[in-house]
C-alpha positions in Angstrom: -27.7 -17.2 12.8 -24.3 -15.3 13.7 -23.1 -12.5 15.4 -20.5 -9.9 13.5 -20.6 -6.6 11.9 -21.4 -5.1 8.8 -18.5 -3.5 6.5 -19.6 0.1 5.7 -20.8 0.5 2.2 -18.3 3.2 1.9 -15.4 1.1 3.0 -16.2 -1.3 1.2 -16.3 0.9 -2.1 -12.9 2.2 -1.2 -11.5 -1.1 -0.1 -12.8 -2.9 -3.0 -10.9 0.1 -5.3 -7.3 -0.3 -3.9 -7.7 -4.0 -3.0 -9.5 -5.8 -6.1 -10.9 -9.2 -5.2 -8.8 -12.0 -7.3 -11.6 -14.0 -7.5 -15.1 -14.1 -9.3 -17.7 -14.1 -6.2 -17.1 -10.9 -4.0 -18.3 -11.3 -0.7 -16.6 -8.3 1.2 -19.5 -8.1 3.1 -19.0 -8.9 7.5 -16.6 -9.9 10.5 -17.9 -12.9 12.4 -17.3 -12.7 15.9 -19.9 -15.6 17.5 -22.0 -18.4 15.1 -23.8 -19.1 18.9 -24.6 -16.1 20.1 -27.8 -14.5 20.5 -27.4 -10.6 21.5 -25.7 -8.3 18.8 -22.0 -8.0 19.1 -21.0 -4.2 20.5 -19.9 -1.6 18.9 -15.7 -1.8 17.7 -12.6 0.2 16.4 -12.1 -1.7 13.1 -8.8 -2.0 10.6 -7.8 -4.0 7.7 -4.3 -5.2 8.7 -3.5 -7.4 6.2 -4.5 -10.4 4.2 -4.3 -14.1 2.7 -5.0 -16.1 -0.5 -4.4 -19.9 -0.8 -4.4 -19.2 -4.2 -7.1 -21.6 -5.5 -10.2 -19.5 -4.8 -10.0 -18.3 -1.4 -9.6 -14.7 -0.3 -9.9 -12.8 3.1 -8.2 -9.9 4.5 -7.8 -9.7 8.2 -9.2 -6.8 10.6 -8.8 -5.8 14.0 -11.1 -5.5 16.5 -10.3 -2.9 19.2 -6.6 -3.5 18.8 -6.8 -7.7 18.6 -7.0 -10.0 15.4 -7.7 -12.8 17.7 -11.4 -13.9 17.7 -12.2 -15.6 21.1 -13.3 -19.2 19.3 -9.7 -19.1 18.3 -9.6 -18.2 15.3 -8.6 -14.5 13.2 -11.1 -11.5 12.4 -11.2 -11.4 9.0 -13.6 -10.5 6.0 -14.0 -13.1 3.1 -13.3 -10.9 0.3 -13.4 -13.1 -2.4 -14.1 -16.9 -3.7 -13.9 -19.2 -6.7 -16.2 -21.5 -7.9 -17.0 -24.0 -5.3 -15.3 -22.4 -2.7 -17.0 -21.0 1.1 -16.8 -18.1 3.4 -16.3 -20.6 6.0 -13.1 -21.9 4.3 -11.7 -18.4 4.9 -10.6 -20.0 8.6 -8.7 -22.8 7.4 -6.7 -20.6 5.1 -6.0 -18.3 7.8 -5.0 -21.1 10.4 -3.1 -23.0 7.6 -1.5 -20.6 5.4 -1.2 -17.5 8.0 -1.5 -14.0 6.7 0.4 -11.1 5.6 0.9 -7.8 6.8 -0.3 -4.8 4.8 2.5 -1.9 5.1 -0.4 0.8 6.5 -3.5 -0.6 8.5 -7.1 0.4 6.7 -9.3 1.8 9.3 -13.1 0.8 8.6 -16.7 1.2 10.0 -18.1 -1.3 11.2 -21.9 -1.6 12.5 -23.0 -4.7 14.8 -25.5 -6.7 13.6 -27.2 -10.3 13.6 -26.0 -12.4 10.2 -28.0 -14.5 8.7 
């Protein structure tokens, strides 16, 4: 189980419209906080600040949680946006670490719901 936040359906739909996924498998589902915690995380203020893409099948959106993009485990808060064939969501962490991310002109506030995720 993973702790994190589910992306609100209305916000997901708007982001998908305004930032069409590049790869065939659309994920666009949640932001991970911790893969080991046992309780759902607290409610937060969130905004999408930018994106990354490795041009080989991994695309992710960078999210600020209560004003920070820094996850407690040293990685970056993000939503895996889309994946190409043979790629997995966990690879978003590697792409962000290796390539960084590009900040958008304007943050996009989003609603996230605390959740335990499978």
